[in-house]
TIMI-407947 format. One record per residue (C-alpha): residue in one letter; residue number from 1; x, y, z. Coordinates in Angstrom, 2 decimals, padded with zeros to 5 digits. Layout:
N
<drenmar rest="A" nr="NUM" u="X" v="Y" w="Z"/>
...
This chain:
261
<drenmar rest="K" nr="1" u="-161.25" v="-016.42" w="-124.72"/>
<drenmar rest="M" nr="2" u="-163.82" v="-014.53" w="-125.39"/>
<drenmar rest="V" nr="3" u="-163.74" v="-015.73" w="-128.72"/>
<drenmar rest="Q" nr="4" u="-163.81" v="-018.90" w="-127.88"/>
<drenmar rest="L" nr="5" u="-166.73" v="-019.24" w="-125.76"/>
<drenmar rest="S" nr="6" u="-168.81" v="-017.08" w="-127.88"/>
<drenmar rest="I" nr="7" u="-167.79" v="-019.49" w="-130.44"/>
<drenmar rest="K" nr="8" u="-168.94" v="-022.52" w="-128.27"/>
<drenmar rest="Y" nr="9" u="-171.55" v="-021.33" w="-126.67"/>
<drenmar rest="G" nr="10" u="-173.01" v="-018.19" w="-128.99"/>
<drenmar rest="M" nr="11" u="-172.63" v="-014.68" w="-128.73"/>
<drenmar rest="S" nr="12" u="-173.47" v="-012.26" w="-126.45"/>
<drenmar rest="P" nr="13" u="-173.52" v="-008.48" w="-126.50"/>
<drenmar rest="M" nr="14" u="-169.33" v="-008.37" w="-125.90"/>
<drenmar rest="S" nr="15" u="-168.65" v="-010.38" w="-127.94"/>
<drenmar rest="P" nr="16" u="-168.15" v="-008.06" w="-131.23"/>
<drenmar rest="L" nr="17" u="-165.37" v="-006.50" w="-128.76"/>
<drenmar rest="G" nr="18" u="-163.84" v="-009.81" w="-127.73"/>
<drenmar rest="F" nr="19" u="-163.66" v="-010.76" w="-131.65"/>
<drenmar rest="T" nr="20" u="-162.24" v="-006.86" w="-132.28"/>
<drenmar rest="Y" nr="21" u="-159.50" v="-007.34" w="-129.74"/>
<drenmar rest="Y" nr="22" u="-158.59" v="-010.18" w="-130.51"/>
<drenmar rest="G" nr="23" u="-158.03" v="-009.02" w="-134.07"/>
<drenmar rest="M" nr="24" u="-155.82" v="-005.88" w="-132.67"/>
<drenmar rest="L" nr="25" u="-153.59" v="-008.54" w="-130.36"/>
<drenmar rest="L" nr="26" u="-153.30" v="-010.88" w="-133.96"/>
<drenmar rest="A" nr="27" u="-152.07" v="-007.79" w="-135.78"/>
<drenmar rest="R" nr="28" u="-149.77" v="-006.48" w="-133.06"/>
<drenmar rest="L" nr="29" u="-148.08" v="-009.86" w="-133.55"/>
<drenmar rest="G" nr="30" u="-147.22" v="-009.46" w="-137.05"/>
<drenmar rest="N" nr="31" u="-150.45" v="-011.23" w="-138.84"/>
<drenmar rest="V" nr="32" u="-152.31" v="-008.15" w="-139.44"/>
<drenmar rest="G" nr="33" u="-154.23" v="-009.92" w="-142.07"/>
<drenmar rest="E" nr="34" u="-156.13" v="-012.40" w="-140.36"/>
<drenmar rest="G" nr="35" u="-156.30" v="-009.62" w="-137.42"/>
<drenmar rest="C" nr="36" u="-158.35" v="-007.34" w="-140.05"/>
<drenmar rest="R" nr="37" u="-160.68" v="-010.57" w="-140.48"/>
<drenmar rest="Y" nr="38" u="-161.26" v="-010.83" w="-136.89"/>
<drenmar rest="V" nr="39" u="-162.17" v="-007.06" w="-136.68"/>
<drenmar rest="R" nr="40" u="-164.40" v="-007.07" w="-139.45"/>
<drenmar rest="I" nr="41" u="-166.10" v="-010.08" w="-138.12"/>
<drenmar rest="G" nr="42" u="-166.27" v="-008.13" w="-134.75"/>
<drenmar rest="R" nr="43" u="-167.92" v="-004.94" w="-136.68"/>
<drenmar rest="K" nr="44" u="-170.52" v="-007.39" w="-138.89"/>
<drenmar rest="L" nr="45" u="-171.35" v="-008.79" w="-135.61"/>
<drenmar rest="L" nr="46" u="-172.93" v="-005.46" w="-134.02"/>
<drenmar rest="G" nr="47" u="-175.67" v="-005.22" w="-136.57"/>
<drenmar rest="N" nr="48" u="-176.74" v="-009.03" w="-135.77"/>
<drenmar rest="I" nr="49" u="-176.32" v="-009.09" w="-131.94"/>
<drenmar rest="A" nr="50" u="-179.03" v="-007.55" w="-129.54"/>
<drenmar rest="G" nr="51" u="-177.70" v="-005.08" w="-126.99"/>
<drenmar rest="S" nr="52" u="-174.08" v="-005.11" w="-128.68"/>
<drenmar rest="K" nr="53" u="-174.56" v="-001.15" w="-129.31"/>
<drenmar rest="E" nr="54" u="-173.07" v="-000.45" w="-125.97"/>
<drenmar rest="V" nr="55" u="-169.83" v="-001.52" w="-127.25"/>
<drenmar rest="A" nr="56" u="-170.06" v="000.12" w="-130.81"/>
<drenmar rest="G" nr="57" u="-168.03" v="003.32" w="-130.68"/>
<drenmar rest="L" nr="58" u="-165.18" v="000.99" w="-128.96"/>
<drenmar rest="V" nr="59" u="-165.80" v="-002.03" w="-131.82"/>
<drenmar rest="I" nr="60" u="-165.58" v="000.67" w="-134.68"/>
<drenmar rest="S" nr="61" u="-162.75" v="002.34" w="-133.40"/>
<drenmar rest="V" nr="62" u="-160.29" v="000.09" w="-132.39"/>
<drenmar rest="G" nr="63" u="-161.29" v="-001.72" w="-135.24"/>
<drenmar rest="A" nr="64" u="-160.22" v="001.22" w="-137.13"/>
<drenmar rest="Q" nr="65" u="-156.60" v="001.05" w="-136.06"/>
<drenmar rest="V" nr="66" u="-156.17" v="-002.39" w="-137.76"/>
<drenmar rest="L" nr="67" u="-158.03" v="-000.93" w="-140.94"/>
<drenmar rest="C" nr="68" u="-155.44" v="001.82" w="-141.60"/>
<drenmar rest="F" nr="69" u="-152.87" v="-001.16" w="-142.20"/>
<drenmar rest="V" nr="70" u="-154.53" v="-002.52" w="-144.78"/>
<drenmar rest="E" nr="71" u="-156.97" v="000.29" w="-146.33"/>
<drenmar rest="P" nr="72" u="-156.05" v="003.49" w="-147.27"/>
<drenmar rest="I" nr="73" u="-155.85" v="005.39" w="-144.07"/>
<drenmar rest="Q" nr="74" u="-157.67" v="008.13" w="-145.65"/>
<drenmar rest="C" nr="75" u="-160.52" v="006.24" w="-146.19"/>
<drenmar rest="A" nr="76" u="-160.16" v="003.94" w="-142.84"/>
<drenmar rest="N" nr="77" u="-159.57" v="007.22" w="-140.41"/>
<drenmar rest="E" nr="78" u="-163.03" v="008.32" w="-141.27"/>
<drenmar rest="A" nr="79" u="-164.33" v="005.37" w="-138.96"/>
<drenmar rest="H" nr="80" u="-163.39" v="007.13" w="-135.98"/>
<drenmar rest="L" nr="81" u="-165.93" v="009.67" w="-136.49"/>
<drenmar rest="E" nr="82" u="-168.80" v="007.10" w="-136.66"/>
<drenmar rest="G" nr="83" u="-167.17" v="005.27" w="-133.84"/>
<drenmar rest="H" nr="84" u="-167.57" v="008.77" w="-131.73"/>
<drenmar rest="A" nr="85" u="-170.87" v="009.27" w="-132.84"/>
<drenmar rest="A" nr="86" u="-171.97" v="005.59" w="-131.86"/>
<drenmar rest="A" nr="87" u="-170.04" v="005.77" w="-128.38"/>
<drenmar rest="M" nr="88" u="-171.97" v="009.40" w="-127.62"/>
<drenmar rest="L" nr="89" u="-175.24" v="007.42" w="-128.37"/>
<drenmar rest="S" nr="90" u="-174.47" v="004.55" w="-125.57"/>
<drenmar rest="G" nr="91" u="-173.07" v="007.67" w="-123.06"/>
<drenmar rest="D" nr="92" u="-169.58" v="006.07" w="-123.30"/>
<drenmar rest="V" nr="93" u="-167.75" v="009.48" w="-123.10"/>
<drenmar rest="S" nr="94" u="-164.34" v="007.76" w="-122.78"/>
<drenmar rest="S" nr="95" u="-164.55" v="005.85" w="-125.76"/>
<drenmar rest="A" nr="96" u="-165.88" v="008.76" w="-127.70"/>
<drenmar rest="I" nr="97" u="-163.03" v="010.56" w="-126.39"/>
<drenmar rest="M" nr="98" u="-160.87" v="008.45" w="-127.43"/>
<drenmar rest="S" nr="99" u="-162.16" v="008.29" w="-131.05"/>
<drenmar rest="R" nr="100" u="-161.58" v="011.62" w="-131.47"/>
<drenmar rest="L" nr="101" u="-158.17" v="011.94" w="-130.21"/>
<drenmar rest="A" nr="102" u="-157.42" v="009.16" w="-133.19"/>
<drenmar rest="Y" nr="103" u="-159.55" v="010.86" w="-135.82"/>
<drenmar rest="S" nr="104" u="-157.22" v="013.53" w="-135.24"/>
<drenmar rest="V" nr="105" u="-154.20" v="012.00" w="-135.12"/>
<drenmar rest="G" nr="106" u="-155.27" v="009.99" w="-137.92"/>
<drenmar rest="S" nr="107" u="-155.79" v="013.14" w="-140.06"/>
<drenmar rest="Y" nr="108" u="-152.35" v="014.55" w="-139.44"/>
<drenmar rest="W" nr="109" u="-150.15" v="011.59" w="-140.94"/>
<drenmar rest="A" nr="110" u="-152.52" v="011.29" w="-143.44"/>
<drenmar rest="A" nr="111" u="-151.53" v="014.52" w="-144.98"/>
<drenmar rest="T" nr="112" u="-154.32" v="016.09" w="-144.11"/>
<drenmar rest="K" nr="113" u="-154.26" v="020.11" w="-144.82"/>
<drenmar rest="L" nr="114" u="-153.03" v="021.70" w="-141.72"/>
<drenmar rest="S" nr="115" u="-155.46" v="024.20" w="-141.41"/>
<drenmar rest="V" nr="116" u="-158.29" v="021.34" w="-141.11"/>
<drenmar rest="V" nr="117" u="-156.15" v="019.44" w="-138.87"/>
<drenmar rest="R" nr="118" u="-155.99" v="022.04" w="-136.54"/>
<drenmar rest="K" nr="119" u="-159.48" v="022.61" w="-136.55"/>
<drenmar rest="N" nr="120" u="-159.90" v="019.15" w="-135.60"/>
<drenmar rest="F" nr="121" u="-157.43" v="019.02" w="-132.69"/>
<drenmar rest="E" nr="122" u="-159.32" v="022.03" w="-131.14"/>
<drenmar rest="Q" nr="123" u="-162.76" v="020.13" w="-131.27"/>
<drenmar rest="S" nr="124" u="-161.26" v="017.08" w="-129.54"/>
<drenmar rest="R" nr="125" u="-159.39" v="019.14" w="-126.94"/>
<drenmar rest="S" nr="126" u="-162.32" v="021.26" w="-126.16"/>
<drenmar rest="F" nr="127" u="-164.18" v="017.90" w="-125.55"/>
<drenmar rest="M" nr="128" u="-161.39" v="016.27" w="-123.46"/>
<drenmar rest="E" nr="129" u="-161.08" v="019.78" w="-121.43"/>
<drenmar rest="K" nr="130" u="-165.14" v="019.57" w="-121.15"/>
<drenmar rest="H" nr="131" u="-164.99" v="016.03" w="-119.22"/>
<drenmar rest="S" nr="132" u="-161.91" v="016.56" w="-117.55"/>
<drenmar rest="H" nr="133" u="-159.81" v="013.47" w="-119.34"/>
<drenmar rest="L" nr="134" u="-156.64" v="014.82" w="-118.58"/>
<drenmar rest="M" nr="135" u="-154.90" v="011.27" w="-119.44"/>
<drenmar rest="W" nr="136" u="-155.82" v="011.78" w="-123.35"/>
<drenmar rest="L" nr="137" u="-155.10" v="015.26" w="-123.06"/>
<drenmar rest="A" nr="138" u="-151.40" v="014.14" w="-122.11"/>
<drenmar rest="Q" nr="139" u="-151.35" v="012.12" w="-125.44"/>
<drenmar rest="Q" nr="140" u="-153.15" v="014.98" w="-127.52"/>
<drenmar rest="V" nr="141" u="-151.44" v="017.97" w="-127.00"/>
<drenmar rest="P" nr="142" u="-147.78" v="016.94" w="-127.87"/>
<drenmar rest="I" nr="143" u="-148.77" v="016.48" w="-131.68"/>
<drenmar rest="E" nr="144" u="-151.14" v="019.03" w="-131.93"/>
<drenmar rest="R" nr="145" u="-147.92" v="021.47" w="-130.19"/>
<drenmar rest="T" nr="146" u="-146.09" v="020.23" w="-133.25"/>
<drenmar rest="M" nr="147" u="-148.60" v="020.39" w="-135.31"/>
<drenmar rest="L" nr="148" u="-149.22" v="024.66" w="-134.67"/>
<drenmar rest="T" nr="149" u="-145.08" v="024.69" w="-134.52"/>
<drenmar rest="L" nr="150" u="-145.23" v="023.70" w="-138.18"/>
<drenmar rest="M" nr="151" u="-147.72" v="026.14" w="-138.98"/>
<drenmar rest="G" nr="152" u="-145.06" v="029.31" w="-137.37"/>
<drenmar rest="V" nr="153" u="-147.31" v="029.48" w="-133.96"/>
<drenmar rest="D" nr="154" u="-145.28" v="031.10" w="-131.63"/>
<drenmar rest="E" nr="155" u="-144.60" v="028.64" w="-128.50"/>
<drenmar rest="K" nr="156" u="-146.09" v="030.78" w="-126.17"/>
<drenmar rest="H" nr="157" u="-149.29" v="030.54" w="-127.65"/>
<drenmar rest="L" nr="158" u="-149.07" v="026.72" w="-128.09"/>
<drenmar rest="P" nr="159" u="-151.55" v="024.26" w="-124.98"/>
<drenmar rest="C" nr="160" u="-149.41" v="023.24" w="-122.40"/>
<drenmar rest="I" nr="161" u="-149.22" v="019.43" w="-121.74"/>
<drenmar rest="P" nr="162" u="-150.65" v="018.14" w="-118.70"/>
<drenmar rest="D" nr="163" u="-148.44" v="017.17" w="-116.15"/>
<drenmar rest="L" nr="164" u="-148.66" v="013.78" w="-114.99"/>
<drenmar rest="G" nr="165" u="-146.07" v="013.64" w="-113.06"/>
<drenmar rest="G" nr="166" u="-144.12" v="010.96" w="-115.19"/>
<drenmar rest="T" nr="167" u="-146.62" v="008.30" w="-114.08"/>
<drenmar rest="V" nr="168" u="-147.58" v="007.41" w="-117.57"/>
<drenmar rest="P" nr="169" u="-145.01" v="006.17" w="-119.43"/>
<drenmar rest="H" nr="170" u="-146.81" v="005.82" w="-122.68"/>
<drenmar rest="A" nr="171" u="-147.32" v="009.83" w="-122.49"/>
<drenmar rest="S" nr="172" u="-143.63" v="010.16" w="-121.66"/>
<drenmar rest="L" nr="173" u="-143.08" v="008.04" w="-124.97"/>
<drenmar rest="L" nr="174" u="-145.22" v="010.34" w="-126.90"/>
<drenmar rest="V" nr="175" u="-143.56" v="013.44" w="-125.65"/>
<drenmar rest="D" nr="176" u="-140.09" v="012.32" w="-126.42"/>
<drenmar rest="F" nr="177" u="-141.23" v="011.39" w="-130.00"/>
<drenmar rest="Q" nr="178" u="-142.73" v="014.24" w="-130.83"/>
<drenmar rest="N" nr="179" u="-139.63" v="015.89" w="-129.61"/>
<drenmar rest="L" nr="180" u="-137.64" v="014.12" w="-131.77"/>
<drenmar rest="Y" nr="181" u="-139.77" v="014.12" w="-134.92"/>
<drenmar rest="K" nr="182" u="-139.53" v="017.98" w="-134.59"/>
<drenmar rest="S" nr="183" u="-136.19" v="018.59" w="-134.36"/>
<drenmar rest="F" nr="184" u="-135.82" v="016.11" w="-136.79"/>
<drenmar rest="M" nr="185" u="-138.08" v="018.19" w="-139.13"/>
<drenmar rest="F" nr="186" u="-136.27" v="021.25" w="-138.05"/>
<drenmar rest="R" nr="187" u="-132.78" v="019.29" w="-138.67"/>
<drenmar rest="E" nr="188" u="-131.33" v="020.03" w="-134.88"/>
<drenmar rest="Y" nr="189" u="-129.03" v="017.17" w="-134.72"/>
<drenmar rest="E" nr="190" u="-128.14" v="017.30" w="-131.02"/>
<drenmar rest="K" nr="191" u="-131.84" v="018.38" w="-129.85"/>
<drenmar rest="M" nr="192" u="-132.85" v="015.23" w="-131.97"/>
<drenmar rest="K" nr="193" u="-130.29" v="013.18" w="-130.72"/>
<drenmar rest="A" nr="194" u="-131.09" v="014.02" w="-126.97"/>
<drenmar rest="S" nr="195" u="-134.73" v="013.21" w="-127.45"/>
<drenmar rest="A" nr="196" u="-134.53" v="009.91" w="-129.37"/>
<drenmar rest="E" nr="197" u="-131.93" v="008.80" w="-126.71"/>
<drenmar rest="K" nr="198" u="-134.95" v="009.49" w="-123.91"/>
<drenmar rest="Y" nr="199" u="-137.38" v="007.91" w="-126.82"/>
<drenmar rest="F" nr="200" u="-135.91" v="004.50" w="-127.27"/>
<drenmar rest="R" nr="201" u="-134.83" v="004.42" w="-123.21"/>
<drenmar rest="I" nr="202" u="-138.55" v="004.89" w="-122.80"/>
<drenmar rest="K" nr="203" u="-139.50" v="002.47" w="-125.35"/>
<drenmar rest="G" nr="204" u="-137.61" v="-000.74" w="-124.10"/>
<drenmar rest="H" nr="205" u="-139.64" v="-000.58" w="-120.87"/>
<drenmar rest="V" nr="206" u="-143.35" v="-000.14" w="-122.57"/>
<drenmar rest="N" nr="207" u="-144.95" v="-002.87" w="-123.53"/>
<drenmar rest="S" nr="208" u="-148.38" v="-002.82" w="-125.79"/>
<drenmar rest="W" nr="209" u="-150.44" v="-005.55" w="-127.01"/>
<drenmar rest="S" nr="210" u="-152.55" v="-002.96" w="-129.09"/>
<drenmar rest="L" nr="211" u="-151.84" v="-001.93" w="-132.44"/>
<drenmar rest="M" nr="212" u="-152.16" v="001.79" w="-133.51"/>
<drenmar rest="Y" nr="213" u="-151.13" v="003.60" w="-136.87"/>
<drenmar rest="I" nr="214" u="-149.12" v="005.86" w="-134.91"/>
<drenmar rest="H" nr="215" u="-146.55" v="003.23" w="-134.33"/>
<drenmar rest="T" nr="216" u="-146.02" v="003.66" w="-138.46"/>
<drenmar rest="A" nr="217" u="-144.99" v="007.38" w="-137.89"/>
<drenmar rest="Q" nr="218" u="-142.54" v="006.47" w="-134.50"/>
<drenmar rest="E" nr="219" u="-140.79" v="003.74" w="-136.54"/>
<drenmar rest="F" nr="220" u="-140.39" v="005.39" w="-139.47"/>
<drenmar rest="H" nr="221" u="-139.11" v="008.75" w="-137.91"/>
<drenmar rest="S" nr="222" u="-137.02" v="007.12" w="-135.05"/>
<drenmar rest="G" nr="223" u="-135.56" v="004.79" w="-138.02"/>
<drenmar rest="L" nr="224" u="-134.58" v="008.14" w="-139.39"/>
<drenmar rest="S" nr="225" u="-133.37" v="009.42" w="-136.38"/>
<drenmar rest="A" nr="226" u="-131.26" v="006.64" w="-135.69"/>
<drenmar rest="Y" nr="227" u="-129.91" v="006.19" w="-139.04"/>
<drenmar rest="W" nr="228" u="-128.74" v="009.69" w="-138.74"/>
<drenmar rest="V" nr="229" u="-126.73" v="009.28" w="-135.37"/>
<drenmar rest="F" nr="230" u="-125.48" v="006.44" w="-136.75"/>
<drenmar rest="R" nr="231" u="-123.74" v="007.95" w="-139.71"/>
<drenmar rest="E" nr="232" u="-122.51" v="011.02" w="-137.25"/>
<drenmar rest="T" nr="233" u="-121.34" v="008.61" w="-134.44"/>
<drenmar rest="N" nr="234" u="-120.69" v="004.93" w="-136.38"/>
<drenmar rest="D" nr="235" u="-122.40" v="003.44" w="-133.19"/>
<drenmar rest="P" nr="236" u="-123.08" v="000.27" w="-134.12"/>
<drenmar rest="E" nr="237" u="-126.57" v="000.45" w="-131.15"/>
<drenmar rest="W" nr="238" u="-128.21" v="003.11" w="-133.31"/>
<drenmar rest="S" nr="239" u="-127.81" v="000.87" w="-136.29"/>
<drenmar rest="E" nr="240" u="-129.20" v="-001.71" w="-134.84"/>
<drenmar rest="R" nr="241" u="-132.45" v="000.69" w="-133.82"/>
<drenmar rest="A" nr="242" u="-132.34" v="001.72" w="-137.57"/>
<drenmar rest="S" nr="243" u="-132.56" v="-001.76" w="-138.72"/>
<drenmar rest="Q" nr="244" u="-135.19" v="-002.62" w="-136.51"/>
<drenmar rest="A" nr="245" u="-137.27" v="-000.10" w="-137.67"/>
<drenmar rest="K" nr="246" u="-136.85" v="-000.78" w="-141.04"/>
<drenmar rest="F" nr="247" u="-137.78" v="-004.15" w="-140.58"/>
<drenmar rest="A" nr="248" u="-140.82" v="-002.94" w="-138.79"/>
<drenmar rest="I" nr="249" u="-142.03" v="-000.40" w="-141.96"/>
<drenmar rest="K" nr="250" u="-141.10" v="-003.28" w="-144.59"/>
<drenmar rest="K" nr="251" u="-143.22" v="-005.78" w="-142.73"/>
<drenmar rest="W" nr="252" u="-146.61" v="-003.78" w="-142.62"/>
<drenmar rest="A" nr="253" u="-145.64" v="-002.51" w="-146.07"/>
<drenmar rest="N" nr="254" u="-146.16" v="-005.96" w="-147.48"/>
<drenmar rest="C" nr="255" u="-150.21" v="-005.32" w="-145.91"/>
<drenmar rest="N" nr="256" u="-150.45" v="-002.34" w="-147.48"/>
<drenmar rest="K" nr="257" u="-148.55" v="-000.60" w="-150.48"/>
<drenmar rest="W" nr="258" u="-150.87" v="002.11" w="-150.32"/>
<drenmar rest="N" nr="259" u="-149.85" v="003.54" w="-147.40"/>
<drenmar rest="F" nr="260" u="-146.18" v="002.64" w="-146.94"/>
<drenmar rest="S" nr="261" u="-144.85" v="003.27" w="-150.91"/>
């Protein structure tokens, strides 16, 4: 609606955000190429509309999530730092935190050196704690704990996951995915299977219109885990879960063979 109103009556300071969110929605629905086009329009409008700097951080960071599906993630991920800076200039602390979180998570999945990723997470977590944003902490700490475990850090030295009382399904989904992923990496079948069951159960009840690069990691590793369980149990339900994950990855690969080959 914001896009239609902007085209019909002229651009407003919020128009760049409207184009960007519409682009993300299109990408989520499967049309990544067209979604990317609207994201780029939103980004270009920032420099041409007075007052749009107030939403610049959100426009840049949200747009970067979509661009990660069509450009090398190592390049697209850097836009999150630009989004963080723009958000801080406008006083948008929440968007600044989101940008730092997205950058840290993106650096992990972009296969950045773990010592660098660790520093990124520490800076991001410090910023969240300074502003008491437990919601964002709950989304960062699970993957941060996994990263530290892979580096050999003892569990007693890992940061604690904020307790949201199970009231935020997205946060619970991230915890179960990280448990699934970590168990898969260490070849712990029973733990992996138990985490996968929780993950798929919650995933079936979580609806999201957004598209983020973390979704690719979730589909890839949950799909591999599902194939493993199917091989052990011969349960067709796990085969179907694996096939759905494979289909999603294949669809994204058609947009960007650099990241998915």
